[in-house]
C-alpha positions in Angstrom: -19.9 10.5 9.7 -18.0 7.7 11.4 -17.9 4.0 11.5 -17.1 1.8 14.4 -16.6 -1.4 12.4 -15.2 -4.7 13.8 -11.4 -4.9 13.7 -10.0 -6.3 10.5 -8.6 -9.6 11.7 -8.7 -11.5 8.5 -5.2 -12.9 9.0 -5.8 -13.4 12.7 -3.5 -10.7 14.1 -2.2 -11.8 17.5 -2.4 -9.4 20.5 1.4 -8.8 20.3 1.1 -7.2 16.9 -1.3 -4.6 18.4 1.2 -3.4 20.9 3.6 -0.6 19.9 5.6 -1.3 23.1 5.1 -3.9 25.7 6.7 -4.8 29.0 7.2 -8.3 30.4 8.3 -10.2 33.5 11.4 -12.3 33.8 9.7 -15.3 32.4 8.9 -13.5 29.1 5.2 -13.1 29.8 3.8 -9.9 28.5 2.8 -7.6 31.4 1.3 -4.7 29.3 2.2 -1.5 27.5 1.1 0.8 24.8 -1.3 -0.8 22.2 -1.5 0.5 18.7 -5.0 1.8 19.3 -3.5 4.2 21.8 -4.6 2.5 25.0 -2.2 1.7 27.9 -3.0 -1.8 29.0 -1.8 -3.8 32.0 -2.2 -7.5 31.7 -2.7 -9.2 35.0 -3.7 -12.8 34.0 -1.0 -15.3 35.1 1.2 -12.7 36.8 2.3 -12.8 40.4 1.2 -10.0 42.8 4.7 -8.6 42.8 4.8 -8.6 39.0 1.6 -6.6 38.9 2.9 -4.0 41.3 6.1 -3.5 39.2 4.2 -2.7 36.0 1.6 -0.3 37.5 3.2 2.5 35.6 2.7 6.1 35.0 3.3 7.7 31.6 5.3 10.9 31.2 6.2 12.8 28.0 9.8 13.7 27.3 11.4 15.7 24.6 14.1 14.2 22.4 15.1 16.7 19.7 12.0 17.7 17.9 10.2 14.4 18.5 8.1 13.5 21.5 8.6 10.1 23.2 6.6 8.5 25.9 8.5 6.6 28.5 7.3 3.9 30.8 8.1 4.6 34.5 7.5 2.3 37.4 6.5 3.4 40.9 10.1 3.9 42.0 10.7 6.2 39.1 12.9 3.8 37.2 12.8 4.5 33.5 11.8 1.9 30.9 12.3 1.9 27.1 11.3 5.0 25.2 8.3 4.6 22.9 8.1 6.7 19.8 5.0 8.7 20.0 4.1 8.0 16.4 2.3 4.9 17.7 0.6 6.6 20.6 -2.7 8.3 20.2 -4.4 10.8 22.4 -7.8 10.3 24.1 -9.6 11.8 21.1 -7.8 9.4 18.8 -5.2 11.7 17.3 -1.6 10.7 16.6 0.7 12.7 19.0 3.3 13.0 16.3 2.6 13.0 12.5 3.2 9.6 10.9 5.2 9.3 7.7 3.4 10.1 4.5 1.9 7.2 2.5 3.4 6.4 -0.9 1.1 4.0 -2.9 2.9 2.1 -5.6 0.7 0.5 -8.2 -1.2 0.4 -11.5 -4.7 1.4 -12.6 -6.2 0.3 -9.3 -4.2 3.0 -7.6 -4.8 5.4 -10.4 -8.6 5.0 -10.1 -9.3 3.8 -13.6 -12.9 4.5 -14.6 -14.0 6.5 -11.6 -13.6 10.0 -10.3 -12.8 8.9 -6.7 -10.1 6.4 -6.2 -9.4 4.3 -3.1 -6.3 6.5 -2.2 -8.7 9.5 -2.3 -11.0 7.7 0.1 -8.1 7.1 2.4 -6.8 10.7 2.2 -10.2 12.5 2.4 -12.3 10.4 4.7 -10.9 7.6 6.8 -7.5 9.1 7.8 -8.8 12.6 8.6 -11.6 11.2 10.8 -9.0 10.0 13.2 -7.0 13.2 13.1 -4.4 11.7 10.7 -3.6 14.5 8.2 -0.5 13.1 6.6 0.1 13.2 2.9 -1.2 10.4 0.7 0.7 10.0 -2.6 -0.9 7.7 -5.2 1.8 6.6 -7.7 -0.4 4.5 -10.0 0.2 4.0 -13.7 -2.3 2.0 -15.7 -1.3 -1.3 -17.2 2.2 -1.3 -15.7 3.5 -4.7 -14.4 5.4 -5.2 -11.2 8.8 -4.6 -12.8 7.7 -1.3 -14.4 6.3 -0.1 -11.1 9.4 -0.9 -9.2 11.6 0.8 -11.9 9.4 3.9 -12.1 9.8 4.8 -8.4 13.5 4.0 -8.2 13.3 0.7 -6.4 15.4 -1.2 -8.9 18.0 -0.7 -11.7 17.0 -0.3 -15.3 19.0 -0.9 -18.5 19.5 1.9 -20.9 20.8 2.2 -24.5 21.6 5.6 -25.9 21.9 6.8 -29.5 25.5 6.3 -30.6 26.4 4.6 -27.3 27.5 8.0 -26.1 26.6 10.2 -23.2 26.9 13.8 -24.5 28.9 16.5 -22.7 25.7 18.5 -22.4 22.1 18.6 -23.7 20.0 15.7 -24.7 20.3 12.2 -26.3 17.6 9.9 -27.6 17.2 6.7 -25.6 16.8 3.8 -28.0 16.1 1.1 -25.4 14.8 1.1 -21.8 14.3 -2.1 -19.8 11.9 -2.2 -18.0 10.0 0.5 -20.0 8.8 2.4 -17.0 7.8 5.7 -18.7 4.8 5.0 -20.9 1.9 6.8 -22.5 0.0 7.1 -19.2 3.1 8.0 -17.0 4.3 11.4 -16.0 5.8 13.0 -19.1 9.2 13.3 -17.4 10.9 11.4 -14.6 14.3 12.2 -13.0 16.9 9.5 -13.3 20.6 8.8 -13.3 22.5 6.9 -16.0 26.1 5.8 -15.3 26.4 8.4 -12.6 25.0 11.3 -14.7 21.8 12.9 -13.3 19.2 14.1 -15.6 15.6 13.7 -16.8 14.0 11.1 -19.1 11.0 12.3 -21.1 8.5 10.7 -23.5 6.9 12.7 -26.2 3.5 12.0 -27.9 5.1 9.8 -30.5 6.7 7.6 -27.8 10.3 8.8 -28.3 12.3 8.7 -25.1 15.0 11.3 -24.5 17.5 11.7 -21.7 18.3 15.4 -20.8 21.6 15.8 -18.9 21.3 18.0 -15.9 24.7 19.6 -15.8 27.4 19.8 -18.5 30.4 17.6 -18.1 32.6 15.3 -20.2 31.2 13.1 -23.0 32.0 9.5 -22.7 31.1 6.1 -24.2 28.3 4.0 -22.7 27.8 0.4 -23.6 24.4 -0.9 -24.6 22.2 -1.7 -21.6 24.1 0.5 -19.3 22.7 0.6 -15.7 20.5 3.5 -14.7 17.9 4.2 -12.0 15.0 6.5 -11.6 15.3 9.0 -8.8 13.4 7.7 -5.7 12.9 11.3 -4.6 10.8 11.5 -1.4 9.1 8.1 -1.6 11.8 6.2 0.3 10.9 8.1 3.5 7.2 7.2 3.3 5.3 4.3 4.5 4.8 2.2 1.4 1.6 0.6 0.2 2.6 -1.8 -2.6 -0.1 -3.0 -5.0 1.9 -4.6 -7.8 1.6 -7.7 -9.9 -1.8 -7.6 -11.5 -0.4 -6.9 -14.9 2.7 -9.2 -14.6 2.5 -11.9 -17.4 0.7 -15.0 -16.1 1.0 -13.7 -12.6 4.6 -15.0 -12.6 5.3 -15.7 -8.9 9.0 -15.3 -9.2 8.9 -11.9 -10.9 6.2 -10.5 -8.6 8.0 -11.6 -5.5 11.3 -10.1 -6.8 9.8 -6.8 -7.6 7.7 -6.5 -4.4 10.7 -7.4 -2.4 12.6 -4.6 -4.1 9.8 -2.1 -3.5 9.8 -3.1 0.2 13.6 -3.1 0.6 14.3 0.4 -0.6 12.1 2.0 2.1 14.0 4.0 4.7 11.2 4.2 7.3 11.5 2.6 10.7 11.3 -1.2 10.3 10.7 -0.7 6.6 7.0 0.0 7.2 4.9 -1.2 4.3 1.7 -3.0 3.4 1.6 -5.5 0.5 -1.8 -5.7 -1.3 -2.8 -8.9 -2.9 -3.9 -9.4 -6.5 -7.6 -9.5 -7.4 -9.0 -11.5 -10.3 -11.1 -10.3 -13.2 -14.5 -11.3 -14.5 -15.2 -12.1 -18.2 -18.3 -9.9 -18.1 -18.9 -6.3 -17.3 -21.8 -5.1 -15.0 -23.9 -4.6 -18.2 -23.2 -8.3 -19.0 -21.2 -7.6 -22.1 -17.8 -9.1 -22.5 -15.0 -7.5 -20.5 -12.2 -8.9 -22.7 -10.4 -10.5 -19.8 -9.5 -14.2 -19.9 -11.1 -16.7 -17.5 -9.8 -16.1 -14.0 -12.6 -17.8 -12.1 -12.0 -20.6 -9.6 -10.5 -23.6 -11.2 -8.9 -21.8 -14.1 -5.1 -21.7 -14.7 -4.9 -17.9 -14.2 -6.9 -18.2 -10.9 -4.5 -20.8 -9.6 -1.5 -18.6 -10.6 -3.1 -15.6 -8.9 -3.7 -17.5 -5.7 -0.2 -18.9 -5.7 1.3 -15.4 -6.0 -1.0 -14.2 -3.1 -0.2 -17.1 -0.9 3.6 -16.6 -1.5 3.3 -12.9 -0.5 1.2 -13.8 2.5 3.8 -16.3 3.7 6.6 -13.8 3.2 5.0 -10.7 4.6 2.6 -12.1 7.2 0.5 -9.4 8.8 1.7 -6.8 6.4 0.0 -8.6 3.6 -3.7 -7.8 2.8 -5.5 -10.5 0.8 -7.7 -8.0 -1.1 -9.2 -10.7 -3.3 -10.5 -12.7 -0.3 -11.6 -9.5 1.5 -13.6 -8.2 -1.5 -15.2 -11.5 -2.3 -16.0 -12.6 1.3 -16.7 -9.3 3.0 -17.0 -6.6 0.3 -20.8 -6.4 0.2 -21.2 -6.4 4.0 -18.6 -3.6 4.3 -20.3 -1.6 1.6 -23.5 -1.9 3.5 -21.8 -0.7 6.7 -20.2 2.3 5.0 -23.5 3.1 3.4 -25.3 3.0 6.8 -22.6 5.4 8.2 -23.4 7.9 5.4 -20.2 7.7 3.4 -22.0 7.5 0.0 -24.5 10.3 0.6 -22.2 13.0 -0.8 -22.0 11.0 -4.0 -25.8 10.6 -4.2 -25.3 6.8 -4.3 -27.7 4.3 -2.8 -26.1 1.0 -1.9 -29.3 -0.8 -1.1 -30.8 -0.2 -4.5 -27.5 -0.9 -6.2 -26.9 -4.1 -4.4 -30.5 -5.3 -5.2 -29.9 -4.5 -8.9 -26.8 -6.8 -9.1 -27.9 -9.4 -6.6 -28.1 -12.3 -9.1 -24.8 -11.4 -10.8 -23.1 -11.0 -7.4 -24.2 -14.5 -6.4 -22.9 -16.0 -9.6 -19.6 -14.1 -9.2 -19.1 -15.2 -5.6 -19.7 -18.8 -6.6 -16.8 -18.4 -9.1 -14.7 -16.7 -6.4 -14.7 -13.4 -8.3 -15.1 -9.9 -6.9 -18.8 -9.1 -7.0 -20.2 -7.1 -9.9 -21.8 -4.6 -7.5 -18.3 -3.5 -6.5 -16.9 -3.2 -10.1 -17.1 -0.6 -12.9 -16.0 -3.2 -15.6 -14.6 -6.7 -15.5 -11.8 -5.7 -13.1 -11.7 -2.1 -11.8 -13.6 -0.9 -8.8 -16.5 1.5 -8.8 -17.0 4.0 -6.0 -18.5 1.4 -3.6 -15.6 -1.0 -4.3 -13.0 1.8 -3.9 -14.4 2.8 -0.5 -14.4 -0.8 0.7 -10.8 -1.3 -0.6 -9.6 1.8 1.2 -11.4 0.9 4.4 -9.6 -2.4 4.5 -6.2 -0.6 4.1 -7.1 1.9 6.7 -7.9 -0.7 9.3 -4.8 -2.6 8.6 -2.7 0.5 9.0 -4.3 1.2 12.3 -3.9 -2.4 13.5 -0.2 -2.3 12.8 0.4 1.2 14.1 1.4 2.5 10.7 
């Protein structure tokens, strides 16, 4: 299988963004360099003859520790800036050095609610490996969590904890009577490492919803005030490229809260240039594919919730630029066409799914959805969540943006 689709330029990525390293003349005009698609390009338009000769470069590989760098060399052997090879791809389209793993922060969209094959699974098992990209993909989704809970769960922000008796015991466990935000819920991992007032341990939630903090090592008992500061252990995720899909469950799509928490998730990354993608919020339909009520409020064009959703997406787009993917616009405007392209390339054959028949079945509902600026029914399993077709399209949009940015 394989798909040679057109480049995802929904936000109009300029050529500069597609260069991992560029050279230029004394007037600041770009002369060429390594592009994020792996090509070494020399731009000649508008340059003097002497300028062209200076940038007709050879590429050599050098070793720096255990990482490979490519270095631009001119004809006289003068060395230019080193280019980390993570952005340089071989002729058969393989990264020369493994890229950082992907940590995907989100809710039920990341979790893959209602289907057996989520969009992170598509990314991990199909689109990335086909280009020789075998890095780890870590979906950290938890259904129904809002942006604050997501940021707290992965250690991107402080939380406020109250312990029974307002005391940290010298050893053992203590019941947590309040946790804000409540980041460990019924659908979360049953235990998450965290630190409270400098004491490392583990917070757990039992079947009855009781939260308990288990101190890691014995020490001295001490008093802790109500709403003492704590934080979940970020563990490995800070060293990954982040894909942030948070905000769908934030009350009224509150722009201020969403922006605050997304900023926190972005800021705690330790990767080069804080590499991250921010995924926009998608709206829900009031009806399921079987035309029964979905239970979601009106989020169609013109509604209050639609306006709030678009305002939040527009704010994130303004803040994060090319790192923002407007998934609502992508699924509504291009989702059906992308599903058809993926189908033609054979991606749905292993699942015994026929996009042509499926699309024809929901053609009328899709047209009504698109008129309301809602994600088409053919891509959904209920009023909101994606089916296998929708998950593949979602993942392919992410894949193309990762490649366009050299991530």
